[in-house]
C-alpha positions as CSV (number, residue, x, y, z in Angstrom):
1,M,0.1,-135.6,-15.1
2,T,2.7,-135.5,-17.3
3,A,6.4,-135.4,-16.3
4,A,6.7,-131.5,-17.1
5,K,3.7,-130.6,-15.2
6,Y,5.2,-132.4,-12.0
7,K,8.0,-130.6,-12.4
8,I,6.3,-127.4,-12.3
9,S,4.4,-128.4,-9.3
10,V,7.4,-129.4,-7.6
11,H,8.9,-126.1,-8.6
12,L,5.7,-124.1,-7.6
13,E,5.8,-125.8,-4.1
14,Q,9.9,-124.7,-3.3
15,L,8.4,-121.3,-4.4
16,G,5.8,-121.4,-1.9
17,K,8.1,-122.5,0.8
18,L,10.8,-119.6,0.2
19,I,7.5,-116.8,-0.1
20,K,6.7,-118.0,3.6
21,Q,10.7,-117.8,4.6
22,A,10.3,-114.1,3.2
23,E,7.1,-113.4,4.8
24,K,8.7,-114.3,8.2
25,Y,11.8,-112.7,7.4
26,K,9.5,-109.4,7.0
27,S,7.8,-110.3,10.2
28,M,11.5,-110.5,12.4
29,V,12.6,-107.3,11.2
30,N,12.5,-103.4,10.0
31,R,14.4,-101.9,7.7
32,K,16.2,-100.6,10.6
33,K,17.2,-103.8,11.9
34,F,17.2,-105.3,8.1
35,L,19.8,-102.1,7.8
36,A,21.8,-103.3,10.9
37,D,22.3,-107.0,10.8
38,Q,24.7,-108.8,8.2
39,M,23.3,-111.8,8.2
40,A,19.7,-110.3,8.0
41,Q,21.1,-108.9,4.8
42,D,22.6,-111.9,3.5
43,A,19.4,-114.1,4.4
44,I,17.2,-111.8,2.9
45,S,19.0,-111.2,-0.3
46,R,19.9,-114.8,-1.0
47,N,15.8,-115.5,0.1
48,L,14.7,-113.1,-2.4
49,Q,17.5,-114.2,-5.2
50,Q,16.1,-117.7,-4.9
51,I,12.0,-116.6,-4.9
52,L,12.9,-114.8,-8.1
53,E,14.9,-117.6,-10.1
54,A,12.2,-120.1,-9.0
55,M,9.6,-117.1,-10.3
56,I,11.9,-117.9,-13.8
57,T,12.2,-121.4,-14.2
58,I,8.6,-121.9,-13.5
59,G,8.2,-119.6,-16.5
60,E,10.6,-121.4,-18.4
61,M,9.1,-124.8,-18.1
62,I,5.6,-123.6,-18.5
63,I,7.0,-121.8,-21.7
64,A,9.1,-125.1,-22.8
65,E,5.9,-127.5,-22.3
66,N,3.7,-124.9,-24.0
67,G,5.5,-124.4,-26.4
68,F,5.3,-120.5,-26.9
69,R,8.3,-118.8,-28.6
70,K,11.9,-119.1,-27.0
71,P,13.2,-115.8,-24.4
72,A,16.1,-114.2,-25.2
73,E,16.9,-113.6,-21.9
74,H,15.1,-114.0,-18.3
75,N,13.0,-110.7,-18.0
76,E,11.0,-111.7,-21.7
77,V,10.2,-115.1,-19.7
78,F,7.5,-113.0,-17.9
79,D,6.4,-111.2,-21.1
80,I,6.2,-114.3,-22.7
81,L,3.7,-116.0,-20.3
82,G,1.6,-112.7,-20.1
83,E,1.2,-112.8,-24.4
84,N,0.6,-116.2,-23.7
85,K,-2.5,-115.7,-21.2
86,V,-0.7,-117.3,-18.4
87,Y,-1.9,-113.7,-16.3
88,P,-3.1,-110.6,-17.3
89,K,-0.7,-109.4,-19.6
90,N,-0.3,-105.8,-17.8
91,F,0.8,-107.8,-14.8
92,S,4.2,-108.8,-16.5
93,S,5.1,-104.8,-15.9
94,Q,5.2,-105.5,-12.0
95,L,7.2,-108.7,-12.8
96,W,9.6,-106.7,-14.9
97,K,10.7,-104.5,-12.0
98,I,10.9,-107.4,-10.2
99,G,13.1,-109.8,-12.5
100,G,15.5,-106.2,-13.2
101,F,15.5,-106.7,-9.3
102,R,17.2,-110.3,-10.1
103,N,19.8,-109.1,-11.8
104,I,21.0,-106.5,-9.4
105,L,21.3,-109.0,-6.4
106,V,23.2,-111.4,-8.8
107,H,25.9,-109.0,-10.5
108,D,25.7,-106.0,-8.3
109,Y,26.7,-107.9,-5.0
110,V,29.4,-104.6,-4.7
111,S,27.2,-102.6,-4.0
112,L,24.2,-103.4,-3.1
113,D,21.7,-101.1,-2.7
114,L,19.8,-102.3,0.9
115,D,17.1,-100.3,1.2
116,L,16.1,-101.1,-2.2
117,V,16.8,-104.6,-1.0
118,Y,14.4,-104.3,1.8
119,D,11.4,-102.5,-0.4
120,N,11.7,-105.8,-2.8
121,L,11.2,-107.5,0.7
122,E,8.4,-105.8,1.0
123,K,6.5,-105.0,-1.8
124,G,7.6,-108.1,-3.5
125,I,5.9,-110.5,-1.4
126,P,1.7,-109.8,-2.9
127,I,4.1,-109.8,-6.2
128,F,5.8,-113.4,-5.6
129,K,2.2,-114.5,-4.3
130,K,0.2,-113.7,-7.3
131,Y,2.7,-115.6,-9.9
132,A,2.7,-118.5,-7.6
133,R,-1.7,-118.4,-8.1
134,Y,-1.7,-117.5,-12.1
135,V,1.2,-120.5,-12.6
136,A,-0.8,-122.9,-11.2
137,K,-4.0,-122.1,-11.7
138,F,-2.7,-122.3,-15.4
139,S,-0.6,-125.5,-15.1
140,E,-3.8,-127.3,-13.7
141,K,-5.9,-127.2,-17.3
């Protein structure tokens, strides 16, 4: 295993742990409880941000390892991986929405829409898992 593939596998392992944590949060709080609990809001928002950062970092590593074109911005990572058959190209559109949410978490913290955070917790977990499976399979090649 090359050093780059090892780094990718370490990041994938961490992504898996973060996704499991998101699943745990989802099982512990419904929307009503989430909207009323500042600690849950902080924990889940941070967890989602870490998941998205891990996904982007893993994507950037795959791009560098394989000599794919360099992204001009974070969200472009997902398109480049689709273009290079890391996963089906149509999966990129789901990832664009998720990547855009990362920007909201990072830059829009003053007026963060908590319903949007909870929506991304609910809807994001299957997308995060799918992404992890695709990149793990690609990295094994």
